[in-house]
C-alpha positions as CSV (number, residue, x, y, z in Angstrom):
1,M,76.6,-12.9,-18.5
2,T,75.1,-11.1,-15.6
3,P,76.7,-7.8,-14.7
4,R,77.1,-6.9,-11.0
5,L,77.7,-3.6,-9.4
6,R,80.3,-2.7,-6.8
7,P,81.0,0.7,-5.2
8,A,83.6,2.8,-6.9
9,T,86.7,4.0,-5.1
10,E,89.3,6.7,-5.6
11,A,91.4,3.9,-7.3
12,D,88.8,3.7,-10.1
13,H,89.6,7.2,-11.3
14,P,91.9,6.1,-14.2
15,F,89.4,3.4,-15.4
16,L,86.4,5.9,-15.2
17,W,88.3,8.5,-17.2
18,R,89.2,5.9,-19.9
19,L,85.6,4.7,-19.9
20,H,84.3,8.2,-20.4
21,C,86.7,8.9,-23.2
22,E,86.0,5.6,-25.0
23,A,82.2,5.5,-24.4
24,M,81.4,9.2,-25.0
25,R,84.0,10.8,-27.1
26,A,82.3,10.2,-30.5
27,H,79.0,11.5,-29.2
28,V,80.4,14.6,-27.6
29,E,82.6,15.2,-30.6
30,A,79.5,15.1,-32.9
31,T,77.5,17.4,-30.6
32,W,79.9,20.2,-29.7
33,G,83.4,18.9,-30.2
34,W,85.8,17.2,-27.9
35,D,88.2,19.4,-26.0
36,E,90.4,17.0,-24.1
37,A,91.5,19.6,-21.5
38,D,87.9,20.8,-20.9
39,Q,86.6,17.2,-20.7
40,R,89.3,16.3,-18.2
41,R,88.7,19.3,-16.1
42,R,84.9,18.6,-16.0
43,F,85.5,14.9,-15.3
44,D,87.9,15.6,-12.4
45,A,85.6,18.3,-10.9
46,A,82.6,15.9,-11.0
47,F,84.5,12.9,-9.8
48,E,82.6,11.6,-6.7
49,P,83.3,7.9,-6.3
50,E,80.9,7.6,-3.4
51,R,78.1,8.3,-5.9
52,V,79.2,5.8,-8.6
53,S,78.9,2.0,-9.0
54,I,81.3,0.1,-11.3
55,V,79.6,-2.4,-13.6
56,M,81.5,-5.7,-13.4
57,V,81.4,-8.7,-15.6
58,R,83.2,-11.6,-13.9
59,D,86.1,-9.7,-12.3
60,E,86.5,-7.1,-15.0
61,P,85.2,-3.5,-14.8
62,V,83.2,-2.8,-18.0
63,G,81.1,0.2,-17.2
64,M,79.7,2.6,-14.6
65,L,76.4,3.7,-13.2
66,R,75.4,6.8,-11.3
67,V,71.8,7.2,-10.0
68,E,70.2,9.9,-7.9
69,R,67.3,8.8,-5.8
70,R,64.7,11.5,-5.0
71,P,61.4,11.2,-3.2
72,D,59.4,11.6,-6.4
73,E,61.7,10.1,-9.0
74,M,64.9,8.2,-9.7
75,V,67.3,10.0,-12.0
76,L,69.6,7.9,-14.2
77,V,72.5,10.4,-14.2
78,V,75.1,8.3,-16.1
79,V,75.4,4.8,-17.5
80,E,78.4,4.0,-19.6
81,V,79.7,0.7,-21.0
82,L,83.1,0.2,-22.7
83,P,82.5,0.0,-26.5
84,E,83.8,-3.6,-26.7
85,W,81.2,-4.7,-24.2
86,Q,78.3,-2.8,-25.8
87,G,75.6,-4.7,-27.6
88,Q,75.8,-7.7,-25.2
89,G,72.8,-6.8,-23.0
90,I,74.8,-5.2,-20.2
91,G,73.2,-1.8,-20.5
92,T,69.8,-3.4,-20.8
93,R,70.3,-5.3,-17.6
94,V,71.8,-2.3,-15.7
95,V,69.0,0.1,-16.7
96,S,66.3,-2.6,-16.1
97,R,67.7,-3.0,-12.6
98,V,67.4,0.8,-12.0
99,V,63.8,0.7,-13.2
100,Q,63.0,-2.2,-10.9
101,E,64.7,-0.6,-7.9
102,A,62.7,2.6,-8.6
103,G,59.6,0.9,-7.3
104,G,56.7,3.3,-7.5
105,V,58.4,6.3,-8.9
106,P,59.3,7.3,-12.5
107,V,62.9,7.1,-13.8
108,S,64.2,10.1,-15.7
109,L,67.3,10.7,-17.8
110,H,68.8,12.8,-20.5
111,V,70.8,11.6,-23.5
112,L,72.7,13.3,-26.2
113,K,70.6,13.5,-29.4
114,G,73.0,11.5,-31.5
115,N,73.7,8.8,-28.9
116,P,72.3,5.3,-30.0
117,A,71.6,4.5,-26.3
118,R,68.3,6.3,-26.9
119,A,67.0,3.2,-28.7
120,L,67.9,1.2,-25.6
121,Y,65.9,3.5,-23.4
122,E,62.9,3.5,-25.8
123,R,62.9,-0.4,-25.8
124,L,62.8,-0.2,-22.0
125,G,59.7,2.0,-22.0
126,F,61.2,5.5,-21.7
127,V,59.3,8.2,-23.6
128,I,60.5,11.6,-24.7
129,D,59.3,14.4,-22.4
130,G,61.4,17.3,-23.6
131,E,64.5,18.3,-25.4
132,T,67.3,20.9,-25.5
133,A,69.5,21.9,-28.4
134,T,71.8,18.9,-27.5
135,H,69.8,16.5,-25.4
136,V,66.6,14.5,-25.3
137,T,65.0,14.2,-21.9
138,M,63.2,11.0,-21.2
139,C,61.0,9.5,-18.5
140,R,59.9,5.9,-17.8
141,P,56.5,6.4,-16.1
142,V,55.3,4.1,-13.4
143,R,53.4,1.2,-14.7
């Protein structure tokens, strides 16, 4: 199963909200609590479909990716996969693609401390380069 990316559109808003809730609720809840109204307000305020790619398997949306390309680094802003699709290599393939596309610059990200995705990032060569009260910051240096 090889995931592909397609550009997000305004029509993806309901899917992306559901994805955020299903993929992140438990991690947010464990970190500082889930406030549905606050999460919805933040989600809606940050919704910029032109900056998002939808992860597709066959013809089904299963996740999302947002990356910021900067001159000296690539930032993996968000990668989320629906829980029923996790553990099947989709996140590995998507993040590996980001690393490959980064070329000669490092890739950075931050992840909630309790999020098991951290193990995925470590397997792909990311190392911890800092932390806050809630997040670990990681970088995959150029090799």
